[in-house]
C-alpha positions, 0 to 999 in steps of 0.5 A: 802606280797600283795602290796596292804596291804604294801601300805594301811597305806600310802593310809590311811594317804592320805585319812585321810588328805582329811577327816581332811581338809574337816571336817573344824577342822583345818583352811585352813591357817594351811594346807598351812603352814603345806605343807610349813613346810613339803616341806622346813624343814621335807623333806630335813631332810629325804633326808639328813638322807637317804644319809649322812650315806648310803653305795652308789655305784654310778657306779652301780646307773648309769643304774638306772639313765639312765632308769629313764631319758628314761621313764620320757622323754617318758612321757614328749614327749607323754604328749605333744600331749595333746595340739593339741589333746584337743586344750588346751591353753598354760597355761592349757597345761603347767600346766596339762602336768606335770601329764604325767611325774612328780612324788610324792616324798612323795609317793616314799619314803613311798613305798620304805621304806615299800618295802626295808627299809632304803637302798631302801630310799637311792637308790630312793633318788639318783634317785630323785636327778637325776630326780628332776632337769630334771622334774623341767626344763621340767615344768618350760620351758613350764610354763615360756611361760606364766610367767616371772619366770626363770628356774634357780630361780625355781631350786635354791629354790627347797628344795628337791635339797638342801636335796639331795646335802647336804646329798651327800656332807656329804656322799662323804666328809666323814665329821662326823655329830655330833651325837646330830645334826644327832639325831635332823635331824632324829627326823625331818625325822621321821615326814616327810612321815606321815605328807607329805602324810596327806598334799597330801590328804589335797590338793586334789581338784575336781573343774576342773574334769568335764570340763577337763576329757579327757586330765586328762584321757590321762595324767593319762593313760601315767603316771600310766599305760604306763610309768611302761611298758616302765620302765620294758623295760628299766630295762631289757635293762640295766640289773637292779636287786635288789633294783635298779630295785625296785626303778626304777619300783616304780618311774615309777608308782608314782602319780603326784607331789603335787608341780605341782599345786604350780608351776603352780599357781606361774608361772601363769599357770592353777592352777585348772587344775594342781590341778585336775591332782594331785587329779585324779593321786593320787586317781587313783594310789591307785588302779594302784600302787598296781596292777602294783607292783603285776604284774611287781614287 
């Protein structure tokens, strides 16, 4: 099937979230609480469900993890050039540079679910598990120069890490999860992606676009165009195939995480610029992701 058609339902959910937020039908307080509910409750349930009973081959996953580290590290290093190139203050640079290497896990799971079903979600969950601490360390390290918050504090309270660690622990230990409990988790997990994508759309903001168009173009060019090309090289380097190749390429094509804005605000960075990065990256990915999948998948 055409990649654009596969991804169309997910992008329609994002656009519906944007339309609902702008309609005023629901209060701003609702969207803040909905985002928190998805992030801290529903998404960890999805990760746990994907990993707890999956047939995982950790040895076969290592080349995929190495590939993810390589192209993510490349995005981080290339993004750093924006500070001298555009003469950005540290608070703006640290907030915006997240757009060059961070990834939206809601979109990751939605895309892999459409392409490869439950096995695809389990594999990209492993990749997320390896990469989430890495990208958070990068972001918190740069933002911590304008904040007193520490890296360990931010990592310890990350619900994505909770969900991945608990799912892997249940899988490796082979401890049975009672069926009623697993069924309840399954119901929560089923709501995670649609609500997550809707909150992504609701969080789109355009206030800083005009004043920062040059670095925004630079960071989005790295994240959405250059990183997929680097990922193709790493996939060939490590001989990845099947669902591991799919997950690696999809990860490299994702828009910036909405949590980049949350982290920037919490750590006294430039929240408006972070919101602009998330917004432009998400909208641009609606075109670049199907295009890149069609060309490279």
